[in-house]
N, C-alpha and C positions, 0 to 999 in steps of 0.2 A: 470689159476686157478686164479679167485679171493679166499685168503685164510681170518680166521677171522684176522693176524696177516697185514692183506693190510686193513683194516678195523680200527681196535686198532693203526693205525701207523695213520691215516688217524683224529680220534679224537686226538692222542698227540700231531698237527698242529693245534691243534684250537689255537685259544689267548684266550689266560690269563689259559689256562691248562698245569699242569703242570708235569705232570705223569699221567698213566692211568695204575691200580693199581687192582689184582688181579679174572684177567677175568675168569670166571665160565659159560659156554654155555652148554643146556642139550637138549635133546627131549622129554618132557612130553608126549608126546605123536603123531599120526601118525599126520604128518601137524602142531605140534604146537610147536616149537622150543622157549627154554625160555632161556636170557643170566642177563648175573650181570656182573657188570662193578663196581671198586670205580675210580672215579676220584678227583685227588690232581688239587686244583685253585688259581691265586691269589687269595688275597683276595680284591681287587677291581673286577676280571670278572665279564664280562656280565655271570652271571649262567642262564637264560634264555636263553639267542644265547644258548650257553652251552651246553643245556638239548636237547633243539630243533633240532640241528643242530646234536649229535650224534645218537640222533631216527635214522632223518632221512639217515647220513652214513646206521648205521646196515638194516631198511628197506626197503631205495630205492633198493638196488640187494641182497641182502639175503632173506630165509625164513623167516625171526623170526620175531615171532610171542608178542614177549612179551620182554621187557628193563629192568633190574631195574639201575640206576646210586646210 
């Protein structure tokens, strides 16, 4: 079984990501799952790449409907 910790670990391994902080996930209503995480990144990090990859990591396999970064 793949857990949220696995997804958070994958995000933490992206180039330019220093840390993943304050993860919070909840069910808004049936079949609608929401998540927020705070990312600490390098000053010269490609933030568009990090945002895109983070969104892909969480929506590919999980049922997460919305993710705020």
